[in-house]
N, C-alpha and C positions, 0 to 999 in steps of 0.2 A: 391161341393166336387168332383163330377164326372168330371166336366170340368177342375178342378185343376189337378186331376190325369192325365187326357188326355194331359193337357198342359205340365206337368213335363215329362211324357214319350216321348212325341213328341219332346220337346226341347233337352232332353238327346240324343235321337236317331239321331237328326240332327247334334248335336255337335260331336257325335262319328263318324258319316259318314264323316263330315268335317275333323276330326282327321285322319281317314284312308286315305283320299285324300292327306292330308298334309304329312303323313308318306311316301306316294308314291313319292311326290315331293322331300322330304328330301333325299330319297335314291339316286335320280339321280342328285340333285343339290349339294349334299354333305354339305348342310347347317344344323346346329343343329336343331333337330326336335322341341324342346321346343321354340326356337327363331322363327321358322317359324309359330308355332301355334299362337304366339302373333301377328305376322304380318297379318296372314290370318284372325285371329279373328277380328282385327281392320277393315280389308277390308270388312268382312262379315257384321259387324255392320252398315257400310255405305251402302252396297249393300241392306241390309234388309229394309232400309228406302224407297228405290225407286224400289226395285226388286220384285221377286216373292212373292206371298202371304204366302207360307209355311215358309219363313224366317222372316215374320213380328213379331212373338213372340220374336225374338232375338234382335230386333232393340233397345228396351229400357230396356234390361235385366240388372239388377244390381246384383253384387255378394253378396250373403248372407254369413256372416262369419261362420255360422254353417255348411254350405256345405263344406268349406275348413277344419274346425276344426274337425268335427265328421264324415264326409263321406270320405274325401280324405286323410287328414293328417295321421291317424293311419296306413293306408295301405302303404303310402310312407315311413314313418318312420320305420315300422316293416320290410318291404322288404329290405330297406337299411341296417338295423341292422342284419337281418338274413343272407343276402348274403355277409356281410362284412367278411374279413379275421380276425377272432377274435384273432388269434395268433399274427398277425402283429399289430393289435390294442393294444394288451397287451404290445408289445415291444415299442410302441410309445404313451403309455397312458399319460406319463408326459407332452410332448408338446401338445397333443390334449386337455387335461383337463386345461392346463395353458392358452391356447388360448380361450377355451370355457368358462372359469369362470373369472379369473383375466383379461384376454384379453377382454372379453365382458364388464366388468366393466370399464376398461380403455377406450374402444371405446365409451361407453355411455357417459362418463365424457367429452371426447374430443369433440365429436359431439355436446353434449349439451352446452358446454362452448362456442364453436365457433358460433353456431346458436344463442345463447343468446346475444353474443357480437355484431353480425352483422345483426340481424334481429329483428323485433318487438316482437317476441315471448318471453314470460316470462321464467325464468330460469327453473321452474319445467316442463313446457310444452316442453321446449327445451330438457331437460333430458329425458322426456318420448319419444320424437322423436328419441333421440340418442339410447335408449334401443330398440325401434322398428327396427331401421335401422342397428343395430349391429348383427342381426340374419342373417347368411349367408345361401344361398340356391343354391348350385352349381350343380343343376341337369344337366343343359346343359353342364357344364364344365366336370363333371364326365363321361357323355356319350361320350364326345370328347376325354377324356383321354383313354377310353377303345378302341376307334377307332384307336388312334395314338400309342398305346402301351407304354404309359407313365409309368415310373417306379412305381411299386406298392406302395412304401413308400410314394410318393407324393400323390397318390390317397387316401391312408388311412389317411394321415394328413388332406387333404381338406375335405374328407367325414366325418371323425371322428369329426373334429371340428364342422362341420355343424350339425351333429346329436346332440351333447351335448349342443351347444350354442343356439339351438332352444328352449330347455327347459329353459335355463338360461335367455334368452331374454323375454320369456313369464312371468316368475316369477318376473323378475326385473321390467318389465312394470307394472305388477299388483301392485308391491310394491310402485312404484313411483305414480301410480294412486291413491293409498290409501293415500299417503302423500298429493297429490293435493286436494283430497276431504276433508282431515283434515284441509286444509287451510294454513298451514305453516310447515316448517321444525323445529322440536324441538328435544331435546334429547330423549324424550319419543317415538316420532314417528320414530326416527332413529333406536332405539333399537327394536321397534316393527316390523319395516321393515326387519331388519336383521333376527329376530326370524322367521318371516313369510317366508322369503326366505329359510332358512334352513329346516323348516318343510316341505314346498312344494317340495323342490328339493330332499332331502334325503328320505322323505316319499314316493315320487314317485318311487324311487329305490326299497324300501322295498316292495311296492305293486306289482311292476313289477316282482320282484324275486319270491314272494310268488305265484303269479298266474302262472308264467312259470313253477315252480316246480309242482304245482297241475296239470297243463295241461300235463306235461311230464310224470308224473306217471299215469295219466288217459290214455294217449296214449299207454303206455307200458302195461297197464292192459287190455285194450280193444283189441288192435292189429288188427284193421280193417282198411283197406286203406281209405275208405270213411270217417270214424271217425277221422283218423289222419289228413286228409286234413281239415275237418270241424272244429275240435278243435283248430287247429293252426290258421286258419283264424279268428275264434271267439276270440281267445286270443288277436289278434292284435287290435280288436275293444273293447272287454270287458275290457282289462287292462286299456285302455284310459278312458273309461266311468266310471268304478269303481273307479279309482284313482281321476278323476276330479269331479264326481258328488257325490259319496258316501263318500270318505275320504277327499275330498277337498285338494288334493295334486296334483303335476304336472302329468297330463295325458301323456304328451309327454315323460317325464322321465320314467314313468312306461312302456310305449310301447317300448321305446329304450331298457330298461333293459330286458324286456321279450324277445325281439328279439335277443339280445346278448346271453342270457342264453340258448335259444332254438337253437341258431347257434352253441353253444359249447356243453354243457352238454346234451341238449335236442336232438341233432342230432342223438345220438345213440339210442334214444327211437323210432325214426321213421325208418320204413323199407326202404331198398335201393330203391325199386321201387317207393314207395310213395314220397321219398325225391326228386326224379327227377320231378315227377308230381307237387309237392308242389312248387318247384322253378319256373316252368313254370306258375303255377297259380298266384303266387305272382308277377311275372314279368308282367303278363297280367293285374292284378288289379292295379299295379303301373302305367302301361301305360294308363289305363282309368283315373286314378286320375290325372296324369300329363296332359293328354289331356284336361280334363275338366277345371283344374285350369288355364292353360296358355291360353286356348281359351277364358275363361271368363275374364281374364286380358285384352286380346285384345279387347273384346266386350265392356269393361268398359272404354276404353281410350277416353278422351275428350280433344282434342288438344287445343281448345279455353280456357278451364279452366287452362290448364297447361301454356299456353302462358301468361295469366294474372298474373301468379305467377312466371315468369321466373327469376326474380332477386333473390327472396328468395330460389327458387329451385336450382339455380346455387350455392348459398352459402351452401346449404344443401349437394349438391353433392361434393363440394370442401371439406367440413368438413368430409364427409364420407370417401373420398379417403385419406385425411390426417390422420384420426384416424386409418384407416386400415394399413397405412404405419407405424405408430408409434407402433401399436400392433405387426406387423410381424417383422419389422426390429429392434424393441426395445426389445421385450420379447424373441424371438427365440434365439438370441446370448447368452442371459443369461441362457436359458435352456440348451444350449450346454455345459456350464461350470459346470453343476451339476455332481456329481459322477455317473459313469456308463452311462452317457447320450451320445447319438449319435448326433453329430453336424448335423445341417441342412444347406446345402450350399446356397449361394446367389441365384443360379438359381431357386431352389425350393422356396425360400422365395419370389422371384419376381412373380412366378406363383400363389403362395398363396395370394399375395397382389392383383394382377389384377384379379384373378379368384374368388374373394370373392363376388359373385353375391347375390342379394337380390330377394326374391320371395314370395312364398305362406305364410310363417309364418308372414312376415312383413305385408302383406295385411290382413291376418286373425286377427292380433292383432288390427290394426288401425280400421278395419271395425267393430270390436266388441266393440269399445268404445262408451259410451253413455253420454249425458248431459255434454259435454265439450264445453267451449265457442269457441275454435278454432278447432272444430272437422272437419269441411269441409276442412279447410286449411291443416290440418294434413293429411287427406285422399289424397288430391291433391299432397302434397309434397312426401308422401310415394309412391304413384302411379308413379310420375315422376322419383323418385330415382330408383324404381324397373325397369322402362322402360330403364333408362340410363344403368344400369348394364347389363340388358339382351341384349339390342341392340348394345351398344357400346363395353362394355367389353366382352360380350359373343361372338360377331362376330370377335373380334380382337385377342382373346386368342390363336387361332390356329396358327397365324403367330408368336406370341411371343414364343410359345412352339417350333416351328420349328427354330426360330432364336437362341434360347438358346440350340438347339440340344438335347432337352429332348425327342424327338420322336424316337431317335435311340436306338435300342435294345442292351442289354448287350451282350458281346461276347458269353456267354453260350447260350443265347436265340437265337442268330443268327445261331450258329452252329446247334442247335436242329431244327430250322426252315428249314434250307437248307437240313439237313439230312432227315427230314420228307418228304420233296418234293422228295428227291432222292429215298427213299424207296417206295413212292407211284408210281413213274415212273417205277421203277424196277418191281413192282407188275403188273402194266399195261402191261409192255413188256412180262411178263410171261403168261398173259391171252390172248394175241393175237392169239396163236395157237387154242384156244378154239373157236374163231370166225370162223376160217377156217375149223374146224373139220367136219362140215356138208357138205362142198363142195359148198354151195350156197352163201357164202359171197364173196364180190368183192376182188380179189387179190390186185388190185391197192390201194383200200382204206386201206387194211390191211398193205401193204407195206409203205404207207404214214404215217400211225399211228406208225408203228415200227420205221421209220426214225425220226419222231418227238420225240418219247420217248428216242431214243438213243442220239439225240442232247441235250435234256433236261438233261439226266443223265450226259452227258459230261460237260455241263455248270455247273451243281451242283458240280461235282467233282473239276472242276477248281476253283469255288468259295471257296470250302472247302480248297483247296490247298493254295489259296492266303491268307485266314484267318489264316491257320496253320503257314505259313511262316512269316507273318507280325505281327500277334497278339497273337498267342497261343504258350506259352512256356511250358516247362515240368510240372511246378507246376499247371498251369491253366488246362492243359490236364488231370492231375490227379484229380483236383477238379471237372472237367466236368464229368469224369467217376464216381466219387463218387456220384455226384448229380443224375446221371442216375440210379445208383444202389439203392440209397436211395428212389428214386421215385418208382422203381419197388418193393422195400420192403414195402413201404407205401401202394401201391395198393394191395399187398398180404394180409396185415392185414385187409384191407377193405373187401376183398373177404372172408377171414376166418371168419370175424364177421358176414357177411351176410349169410354164410352157417352154422352158429351155432358152428364153431370150437373154437371161442373165446367168452368169456362172455363179457357183456357190459363194465364192469369195466376194465378188462384186455385190451380190445381194446382201451378204452380211454387213458390208460397209455401208451400203445405202440405207438399210433398215436401221442400223445403229445411228446413223446421222439424222435420219428423219425423226427417230424417237427423241434424240437430244433437242431437235427443233421444237417438237411438241411440248416437251418438258419446259423448255425456256419460255415458250409462248404462254403456256398455261400458268406458270408461276411468276413470271416477270413481265410478260407482255412484249418481250424483245425478240428480234429476228437475228439469228446468227449468220453473219456473212461468211464466216469461216469456222467450220466445226473443228474442235480440238483434235489433233492427231492422236490416234490410239497408241497404246504402249507397244503393241506388236508391230505397227508400222514404223515406229521409231527404232525398234530393235532391228527390223529388216533393213532400214536405211544404214544403220551403223555397221551391220554386217557386210553390206554391199561395199561400203567405203573401205572397210578393213581388209576385205578379200583382195582389193585392187593391189595391195602392197605385199601379198603373199603369193609367190610364184605358183605353188601347187593348187591354190584356190581361186586364182584370178578368172579362170574359165567359169567356175561356179558363180562368182560375182557378176560376170557378164550375163550369164543365164538369168540370174535373179533380177538384174537391171532391166532386161528385156521383158521378163515376167511382170515387173512393176509397170512398164509401159502398157502392156496388155490390160492389166487391171485398171490403171488410170483411165485408159481410153473407154473401157467398158463402163466404168463408174460414171464418167462424164456423159457418156451416151445415155445411161439410165436416167441421170439427172435431167438431161435434155428432154427425154421422152416424158418424164414426170411433169416438167413445166408445160410441155405441149398439151398433155392430157388435162391438167388443171385449167389451163386457159380455155380449152375447148368446152369444158364443163362448167366454167365459172358463170356463164349466163344462166344455166339451169340452177346452179346453187343460189344465184342472186334472186331467184323467184321465191325463195323462202320468205315466209310471212314477216319475219322480223329484221330482214336485212335491207339497208338503205343503199341507194345507188352510189353515194360518195364513198362509203366504206368499200364497196365492191371495186370502185375505181382504184383506190389505194392498193388493195391487194393485187389487182390485175397488174399494176405498174411494177410491183415487186417481182411477180412471177415473170413479167416480160424482161426485167433486168437479168434474172437468172437465165432465162432463155437466150438472151443476147450473149451473156458470158459463155455459156456452154457451146453455143453455135460458133463463137469466135475460136474457142479451143479446138473444136472438131474441124473447122476450116483450116486452122493452122496445121493440125495433124495431117489432113489430107494433102495440103500443099507441101509440107516438109517430108512426109513419109507416105507417098501414094501407094507403094507396094504393100506396106503394113495395113493401111486402111482398107485396101482392096481385099486383102486376106481376111480381115476381121468381118467385113460386110459379106463376103462370100460364105463364111461359116455361119453367119446369122441367117442368110437366105436359105441355107441347107436346113438349119434348125426349124425355120418357119415352114418349109415344105414338108419335112418329116412330121412335124406336129399336126399339120393339116391332114396328112395321110393317116396318122394314128387315130385322130378323132373321127375321120370318115369310116375307117374299118370298125372301130369300137361302136359307132352308131349303127352300122349295118348289122353287126353281130347282135346288138341289143334288140333290134327290130325283127330279128330272125331271118334276115335275108342272106346271111352268111353263116355256114355251120360253125359252131363254137370252136371246134378243134382247128379248123382252117384259120379262123380269126386269131386264135392264140398264137399260132406259128408266125403269122404276118406281124402281129402286134409286138411279139418278142423281138423280131428283126428290127422294127422301127425303134423300139426302146433301147436296144443295144447301140444302134447308130446314134441316137440322141444322147446316150450316156457318154459316148466318145466325144461328141461335139460340145457337150456341156463342160467337159474338163478343160481347164485352162492350159493350153499347149503353147507356150511362148516360143514361136519358131524364129529362127535367125532371119532378120530382114534381108530380102533379096536386093543387095546393093552391089554395084560394080565399083570396087575401090579405085580402079584406074580412072574411071569417069569422074569420081568425086575428087580425086587428086588434082585433076585439071581445073577444078573450080578455084583452087588457090593460085593467085597471080604468079608467085615466084616458082610454082611447080609446073605451070602449063607448058613450058618449053623443055622439060626434062625428057630425054629419050625413053622409049618404051622399056628398053632393057634395064635402064637405071631406076625406073619407077618401082620395080619390085624390091630393089635394095632399100629405097626410102620406106616403102610399106612395111618392110621387115622391122624397121625401127619404130614404127607407129603402133599404137594400141587403141582399139576402138573403145569409146566411152559413151554410154547413153545417159543423158541427163533429163530428169523430169522437169516440167514447168515449175518455176519458183525455186529451183535448187541453187544454192550458193556454191559456185565453182571455186572462186578465189575470194578470200576475205582480206580487207585492207589491214596493213600493219603486221600481217602474219608472215612467217618465213615460208618460202615456197621453192619447190624444185621441179615444177611441171610446166610444160609449154603446151598450149592448146591450139588446135586448128579446127575451125568450124566447118563442118561438111554440110550439115543441114540444121536449120533452126535459127533462133534469134537470141543474142546475148546482150545484156545491158551493162555498161560500165557505170559504177556509182562511186562517188566520193563523199566523204563526210566533212561538213563544214559547220562550225558553231552548233554541233549537236544535231544537225539536220542532214538528211541524205539528198544529194543533188545528182540528177542523171547527167552524166558527162557525154556519153556517146552510146550508139547502138551498133552492134556488130552482127553481120549476117554471113551466109555461106561464102567461103573464100577468105574471110578475115581470120586473124590469129590474135592471141593475147597471152600474157604470162611470160613474155620473153625478157622483160626488164629485170626480174629477179634472177634469171639465169645468166644474163650477160654481165650485169653489174654486181651480182651476188648481194643484193639488198633485199629488204622486206617488200612485200607487196605494196604498190602505191595506190591501188584502188580495189573496190569490190566488184566482182563480175558475177552476174546472176542470170540464169537461163530464163528467158521470158516465155519461150515455147519449149516443147520437148525438143531436145537437140541430139544430133549425132556429132561427136567430136573425135578427132585423133589427138592423142596425147604423147608427149615425149618426156621422159625424165632427164635429169641433168646429164647423165653419161651418154644417153642416146642423142641428146641435143648436140653435145660436143662432137660426137662421131659424125653426125650429119653435116655440121659446119665445116669439118675438115674434108669430108669427101666431096662436098658440093660447094665450092667457093662462091658461085653465083647466088646460091640460096643464102649463104652466110652474109653476103653483101646486102641483099634485099632486106633481111631481118634487121641487120645493123642500122640501115638507113631509116627504116620504119621506127625502130627504137629511139634513134636520135631525134626524129620529128616529134615523137610522143613526149620525150623528155623536154624538148623545147616548148611544146604546147603546155 
């Protein structure tokens, strides 16, 4: 046992040392790191046979599938999912899933059929080989994409497909293996295979989601940097093991789902400082996993075995390339014809075809097979196919990308790149006098540096001028300025969230909305006046409305409605702050070398419009709900104060003015208080119901002792701005009294909406349907956030009987409205 432990530690140490040396070579040779690992691994395996003693353990080393599956794969998958642009993934989810599921089935069928027709392998074994070789692993290609600045959409298509088809390939291979062990394809085994596939695939998604949510809430509750790092890394492995070993569903799918959930929803649970450390840690772990996998592939290469199977291997490689071409060039054009789908051009398709490398997943699947008659041949064929894709396709993809001109940046990115260099050179030029201030710095060196900076600045200005004259028209200039402003606004939201000025939920909504604005501007040049309502917000509103009719849940519905008001207010306040910040910095942004004054003015007008809209909303809220706004602002003031104290103590501790132990105690106290204030606590608005009741004309003379009887029949209802309270032509049984807010009555005529009247505090509506038992005669819409009292039909009838004066007033108003 002792010798085995020493052997494992020694072997891993040597492999990581070789990987570090390979990384150094890759940096200067500009060859992909993973491809060099395979080559050097092969050379080391031969050197180990005749070379130094410390390399001897590597000479006959064989890859164990558990090392790839349980040690390396979870890290690689989780890191890829966590660092992926989830917003861009959602936009391209249709093509990604089409390639990963139907595409993999098509690839499996084509490879299996061709191999079965032209080689001695049986049809089931050929299909198993097809499933194994349909799993793409474009690690080398993705790293090359990042170096060359390939369009993000191409990266997300290749990486997203690889993520999801890994799981599909493993589950498909297991299903085919089950059929092989059954002995024949029957209707029963077919149905059982489909059932098993669905259970494993979708079961993995559920396990991954559940574990990600548990981890996210645990991180938010603990709020300790070390715990945040530990729990996230544990999630990567535990989601895989729990799904695979405990629930017997897809561990790969569970880890993918966990990574995606933590990249989106879970990101707001992790503090800003920890998020950066987590990225570096995941990147480091992925580096180790990749290094071990590809070095072990190189160590396992046996050229003599491959040469003995060269004919069958050639047919397998041919079938693999043909199947990939059919999947890419056959399915993608069909996807582009779907409603709201974005077409994928031929250049992207070509890179996706040739960049579909095979790697770790294929090797892990084939090495994990047991008791198959053609097992050794399958291992040889998969190893040969993996080597072909890595060495031939991986080394040539760079030239194809350059030939297709996919390594050229978009005009917006080129402008920003040149402008960034220009600003850096200007800052350097401004710093030169600091070097000479002591009088000891060489005058000649300073002059040479100044000359170089001035030449670089002039070169950048000329490049910007050429781009402006040849490629940048007025529309593109405005789009570029909007993108810069949106990026500044997005950064502001991030800073506000980290400093506790925004709750987690408000930040998520604002960040999602600004990303949609950026996408819309980048790809269409349009500005969204109203961002689409998310599915969770729709579900929340539906639940609130449904709970109103359930006696046991109406209190929960009321709590949720007030919570929605808190979130809406904070969201609008964040938008207001974003507009103010952009307008304040727009003059600085306008000083950029390529921005003209008329473009700046148009963008300024748009942000002023947004500022006016948000200001009006906040003013209405202050007027209608002064207690609520006072409470919200008081909590914000406390957060600002605590944040300032926190930063002051942290700075003093860093400078050594305050002992570290004392500082930790004080900081923990401030962090705990900030945590409580950052949570969204929707408190009941401090309203005097008797005072509000007096606002309604026919209630103002009701005796104090009878007011409580009326209030017992009324039910509070909080409506958000824009909410439809009554819809024309619908059957209704609710009567509304406006306590605070503004409601507009709208009627439809000739297909157009006409504003009929505006109702404010003290007015009522909805009585027509209750008195005359007819359908609603108009639509009533909340213009501002509103507080209303509602009565259902039975309560309305009770009130009319108990208070004849009120019944008379309602009847008179109803008669006048009918006449009008």
